[in-house]
N, CA, C and O atoms as a MOPAC input file, in Angstrom:
PM7 MOZYME 1SCF
protein

 N     10.69400 1     9.78400 1    60.79300 1
 C     10.80000 1    11.37200 1    60.51700 1
 C     12.05500 1    11.47700 1    59.48500 1
 O     13.08800 1    10.80800 1    59.49100 1
 N     11.72700 1    12.33700 1    58.75000 1
 C     12.93200 1    12.74300 1    57.79900 1
 C     13.27000 1    14.28100 1    57.98600 1
 O     12.46900 1    15.11100 1    58.41700 1
 N     14.50500 1    14.52300 1    57.61800 1
 C     14.82100 1    15.91300 1    57.57200 1
 C     14.11000 1    16.94200 1    56.86600 1
 O     13.97000 1    18.09800 1    57.26200 1
 N     13.64800 1    16.42900 1    55.74300 1
 C     12.72900 1    17.46000 1    54.88200 1
 C     11.38500 1    17.35100 1    55.32100 1
 O     10.62600 1    18.17900 1    54.81700 1
 N     10.91000 1    16.58100 1    56.09500 1
 C      9.49200 1    16.68400 1    56.64000 1
 C      9.45500 1    17.49400 1    58.03300 1
 O      8.51800 1    18.25100 1    58.28900 1
 N     10.42200 1    17.30900 1    58.82800 1
 C     10.33400 1    18.05100 1    60.12500 1
 C     11.47500 1    18.94500 1    60.36100 1
 O     11.31100 1    19.86600 1    61.16200 1
 N     12.67600 1    18.79200 1    59.73900 1
 C     13.67600 1    19.65900 1    59.87800 1
 C     14.38200 1    19.53900 1    61.35100 1
 O     15.30500 1    20.28300 1    61.68200 1
 N     13.87400 1    18.57300 1    62.15300 1
 C     14.39300 1    18.56900 1    63.53100 1
 C     15.05000 1    17.40700 1    64.01200 1
 O     16.05300 1    17.55100 1    64.71100 1
 N     14.62200 1    16.27000 1    63.73300 1
 C     15.08700 1    15.05100 1    64.31000 1
 C     15.37200 1    14.00500 1    63.26900 1
 O     14.85400 1    14.05100 1    62.15300 1
 N     16.24900 1    13.00900 1    63.67000 1
 C     16.53400 1    11.90400 1    62.81400 1
 C     15.92300 1    10.61100 1    63.49800 1
 O     16.21300 1    10.30300 1    64.65400 1
 N     15.12600 1     9.93500 1    62.77000 1
 C     14.51500 1     8.79800 1    63.22600 1
 C     15.37500 1     7.60000 1    62.97400 1
 O     16.27800 1     7.73100 1    62.14900 1
 N     15.21800 1     6.47000 1    63.56300 1
 C     16.08100 1     5.34500 1    63.43400 1
 C     16.06100 1     4.85700 1    61.85800 1
 O     17.04600 1     4.40700 1    61.27400 1
 N     14.85200 1     5.01800 1    61.32600 1
 C     14.64700 1     4.56000 1    59.83800 1
 C     15.02700 1     5.41600 1    58.81200 1
 O     15.00300 1     5.02900 1    57.64300 1
 N     15.40600 1     6.63600 1    59.14900 1
 C     15.75300 1     7.65300 1    58.16000 1
 C     16.81900 1     7.37000 1    57.28400 1
 O     17.91300 1     7.06100 1    57.75800 1
 N     16.62600 1     7.44100 1    55.95300 1
 C     17.75200 1     7.01200 1    54.94000 1
 C     17.89300 1     8.35100 1    54.03200 1
 O     16.99600 1     9.12800 1    53.70700 1
 N     19.22500 1     8.39600 1    53.72800 1
 C     19.68900 1     9.46000 1    52.78500 1
 C     19.66400 1     9.02900 1    51.39200 1
 O     20.46100 1     8.17900 1    50.99500 1
 N     18.78500 1     9.57000 1    50.61600 1
 C     18.70000 1     9.15900 1    49.12700 1
 C     19.63200 1     9.96900 1    48.28000 1
 O     19.21100 1    11.06700 1    47.91400 1
 N     20.75600 1     9.62400 1    47.93400 1
 C     21.67000 1    10.32400 1    47.10600 1
 C     21.16100 1    10.58300 1    45.76600 1
 O     21.71400 1    11.46000 1    45.10200 1
 N     20.11100 1     9.88700 1    45.25000 1
 C     19.56400 1    10.33200 1    43.93200 1
 C     18.64900 1    11.45300 1    43.83500 1
 O     18.11900 1    11.86000 1    42.80100 1
 N     18.50000 1    11.95300 1    45.10700 1
 C     17.48400 1    13.20400 1    45.20900 1
 C     18.46100 1    14.32800 1    45.66900 1
 O     18.75800 1    14.41300 1    46.86100 1
 N     18.99300 1    15.23600 1    44.69800 1
 C     19.88000 1    16.36800 1    45.01700 1
 C     19.29900 1    17.21000 1    46.07700 1
 O     20.08200 1    17.63700 1    46.92600 1
 N     17.92000 1    17.55000 1    46.17200 1
 C     17.44200 1    18.45300 1    47.16200 1
 C     17.50400 1    17.85700 1    48.54800 1
 O     17.75600 1    18.57800 1    49.51400 1
 N     17.27800 1    16.52900 1    48.67900 1
 C     17.39300 1    15.79300 1    49.80200 1
 C     19.02900 1    15.77900 1    50.31200 1
 O     19.30400 1    15.93300 1    51.50200 1
 N     19.84400 1    15.62200 1    49.50000 1
 C     21.35400 1    15.73900 1    49.91000 1
 C     21.70200 1    17.03000 1    50.35200 1
 O     22.50200 1    17.17200 1    51.27600 1
 N     21.09200 1    18.13800 1    49.68800 1
 C     21.41000 1    19.44000 1    50.14200 1
 C     20.83700 1    19.67900 1    51.63300 1
 O     21.51500 1    20.21600 1    52.50800 1
 N     19.45600 1    19.20100 1    51.83900 1
 C     18.87700 1    19.26600 1    53.02900 1
 C     19.60500 1    18.62200 1    54.16100 1
 O     19.78800 1    19.14900 1    55.25800 1
 N     20.01200 1    17.40900 1    53.79000 1
 C     20.89200 1    16.53600 1    54.94200 1
 C     22.26100 1    17.36300 1    55.26900 1
 O     22.71700 1    17.45000 1    56.40900 1
 N     22.81800 1    17.92200 1    54.19000 1
 C     24.03700 1    18.60500 1    54.35100 1
 C     24.03800 1    19.62900 1    55.19000 1
 O     24.95100 1    19.85100 1    55.98400 1
 N     22.79800 1    20.45800 1    55.03600 1
 C     22.40100 1    21.59000 1    56.03000 1
 C     22.31700 1    21.09500 1    57.45500 1
 O     22.88800 1    21.63000 1    58.40600 1
 N     21.56700 1    20.04600 1    57.51000 1
 C     21.20100 1    19.33100 1    58.76900 1
 C     22.46500 1    19.04800 1    59.58300 1
 O     22.54800 1    19.29400 1    60.78600 1
 N     23.43300 1    18.51900 1    58.85300 1
 C     24.68700 1    17.90600 1    59.51000 1
 C     25.79300 1    19.06600 1    59.55500 1
 O     26.87700 1    18.86700 1    60.10500 1
 N     25.48100 1    20.23900 1    58.97500 1
 C     26.36500 1    21.26300 1    58.92200 1
 C     27.69800 1    20.82400 1    58.19600 1
 O     28.80200 1    21.08200 1    58.67500 1
 N     27.53700 1    20.20400 1    57.11300 1
 C     28.56400 1    19.58200 1    56.36000 1
 C     28.36100 1    19.82800 1    54.76300 1
 O     27.26900 1    20.18200 1    54.31700 1
 N     29.30700 1    19.64900 1    54.07900 1
 C     29.18900 1    19.90900 1    52.60000 1
 C     28.31000 1    18.72400 1    51.91500 1
 O     28.15900 1    17.70400 1    52.58900 1
 N     27.81800 1    18.77600 1    50.83800 1
 C     27.14600 1    17.71500 1    50.17400 1
 C     28.11500 1    16.64700 1    49.85400 1
 O     27.85900 1    15.44700 1    49.95200 1
 N     29.37900 1    17.20600 1    49.41900 1
 C     30.41900 1    16.01500 1    49.21300 1
 C     30.68100 1    15.17200 1    50.23300 1
 O     30.76800 1    13.95700 1    50.05000 1
 N     30.85500 1    15.83100 1    51.59400 1
 C     31.05500 1    15.10000 1    52.90600 1
 C     29.91500 1    14.01600 1    53.18400 1
 O     30.17300 1    12.89200 1    53.61400 1
 N     28.73100 1    14.43400 1    52.91700 1
 C     27.50800 1    13.67400 1    53.13400 1
 C     27.56500 1    12.60700 1    52.27200 1
 O     27.32400 1    11.50900 1    52.77400 1
 N     27.87900 1    12.66100 1    50.85300 1
 C     28.01000 1    11.56900 1    49.96900 1
 C     29.09700 1    10.55100 1    50.40300 1
 O     28.95500 1     9.32800 1    50.42700 1
 N     30.23200 1    11.26800 1    50.75000 1
 C     31.27400 1    10.45600 1    51.04000 1
 C     30.99900 1     9.55300 1    52.50300 1
 O     31.52300 1     8.44900 1    52.65000 1
 N     30.29300 1    10.04400 1    53.34000 1
 C     29.91000 1     9.40500 1    54.67600 1
 C     28.88300 1     8.37900 1    54.17400 1
 O     28.91600 1     7.26200 1    54.69000 1
 N     27.92900 1     8.65200 1    53.17600 1
 C     27.00000 1     7.49500 1    52.85800 1
 C     27.75100 1     6.43600 1    52.04100 1
 O     27.30300 1     5.29300 1    51.94900 1
 N     28.78000 1     6.77600 1    51.50600 1
 C     29.57500 1     5.69500 1    50.76800 1
 C     30.36600 1     4.77500 1    51.69000 1
 O     30.59100 1     3.59000 1    51.44500 1
 N     30.78000 1     5.46100 1    52.81400 1
 C     31.56600 1     4.88400 1    53.97700 1
 C     30.71100 1     3.95000 1    54.73300 1
 O     31.08800 1     2.78900 1    54.89100 1
 N     29.47400 1     4.41000 1    55.26100 1
 C     28.68100 1     3.73400 1    56.26400 1
 C     27.30200 1     3.23700 1    55.95200 1
 O     26.60900 1     2.61600 1    56.75900 1
 N     26.92800 1     3.56900 1    54.65400 1
 C     25.52800 1     3.32100 1    54.14700 1
 C     24.50900 1     4.53100 1    54.28500 1
 O     24.86300 1     5.59700 1    54.78800 1
 N     23.48900 1     4.35300 1    53.90900 1
 C     22.48300 1     5.53300 1    53.94700 1
 C     21.71300 1     5.74300 1    55.11200 1
 O     20.74900 1     6.50100 1    55.01100 1
 N     21.96200 1     5.20500 1    56.21500 1
 C     21.26000 1     5.41900 1    57.53900 1
 C     21.79400 1     6.77300 1    57.95700 1
 O     23.00000 1     7.00700 1    58.03300 1
 N     20.75400 1     7.73600 1    58.25100 1
 C     21.14100 1     8.97900 1    58.61300 1
 C     21.78300 1     8.91000 1    59.85600 1
 O     22.72400 1     9.69700 1    59.96200 1
 N     21.53200 1     8.12900 1    60.92700 1
 C     22.08500 1     8.11400 1    62.25400 1
 C     23.52600 1     7.57100 1    62.15000 1
 O     24.35800 1     7.94400 1    62.97700 1
 N     23.83800 1     6.75900 1    61.23100 1
 C     25.25000 1     6.39500 1    60.92900 1
 C     26.05200 1     7.36300 1    60.25900 1
 O     27.25200 1     7.47600 1    60.51000 1
 N     25.45100 1     8.07800 1    59.40600 1
 C     26.14900 1     9.24200 1    58.64500 1
 C     26.38500 1    10.10800 1    59.83200 1
 O     27.55500 1    10.42700 1    60.04300 1
 N     25.49500 1    10.52400 1    60.61200 1
 C     25.76600 1    11.58500 1    61.54100 1
 C     26.79300 1    11.28300 1    62.56200 1
 O     27.52400 1    12.16700 1    63.00800 1
 N     26.86500 1     9.92700 1    62.97700 1
 C     27.98900 1     9.41200 1    63.84400 1
 C     29.27600 1     9.54100 1    63.12900 1
 O     30.24900 1    10.05300 1    63.68400 1
 N     29.32100 1     9.04200 1    61.77300 1
 C     30.63000 1     9.20100 1    60.98800 1
 C     31.07000 1    10.59000 1    60.93200 1
 O     32.21000 1    10.91500 1    61.26100 1
 N     30.12600 1    11.47700 1    60.49200 1
 C     30.51700 1    12.90600 1    60.34700 1
 C     31.04000 1    13.46400 1    61.65900 1
 O     32.00800 1    14.22300 1    61.62800 1
 N     30.48400 1    13.15000 1    62.76900 1
 C     30.93300 1    13.61300 1    64.06100 1
 C     32.36200 1    13.19900 1    64.35400 1
 O     33.26500 1    13.96300 1    64.69400 1
 N     32.45200 1    11.83000 1    64.16900 1
 C     33.74100 1    11.28200 1    64.31600 1
 C     34.99200 1    11.87900 1    63.48300 1
 O     36.12400 1    11.96300 1    63.96100 1
 N     34.66100 1    12.25900 1    62.24800 1
 C     35.62100 1    12.93500 1    61.51400 1
 C     35.79100 1    14.37600 1    61.71100 1
 O     36.79700 1    14.93700 1    61.27700 1
 N     34.89800 1    14.99700 1    62.31900 1
 C     34.87300 1    16.49000 1    62.57200 1
 C     35.70400 1    16.53500 1    63.78800 1
 O     36.39700 1    17.54100 1    63.93700 1
 N     35.75100 1    15.53300 1    64.75400 1
 C     36.66000 1    15.64600 1    66.00400 1
 C     38.11500 1    15.14900 1    65.80200 1
 O     38.93100 1    15.22500 1    66.72000 1
 N     38.41000 1    14.66700 1    64.65400 1
 C     39.73900 1    14.19700 1    64.48300 1
 C     40.55700 1    15.55100 1    64.14200 1
 O     40.13600 1    16.46400 1    63.43200 1
 N     41.76100 1    15.49700 1    64.76600 1
 C     42.66400 1    16.54800 1    64.57500 1
 C     43.99700 1    16.17700 1    64.07300 1
 O     44.45600 1    15.11000 1    64.48100 1
 N     44.65200 1    16.84200 1    63.30300 1
 C     45.89000 1    16.42600 1    62.81800 1
 C     46.86800 1    16.43900 1    64.05700 1
 O     46.65000 1    17.27000 1    64.93900 1
 N     47.87700 1    15.61500 1    64.17200 1
 C     48.84500 1    15.72700 1    65.34100 1
 C     49.79900 1    16.80900 1    64.92200 1
 O     49.91000 1    17.11600 1    63.73500 1
 N     50.49700 1    17.40000 1    65.88500 1
 C     51.32800 1    18.54200 1    65.81400 1
 C     52.71500 1    17.97800 1    65.54000 1
 O     53.67700 1    18.73600 1    65.42200 1

């Protein structure tokens, strides 16, 4: 499954293709993140949508220390 086909779920084999701006935008909406953050996540962990989701979740939970 792919976000642009179903809009609902990420399958194990889903890949984020950075050469397709529409797809990057769709994944950014899916992850509730900016396109820049999606691109940075792909650079950090590869194009697996599941790994990108985990990476973005991990970074969104980080909080600066007081």
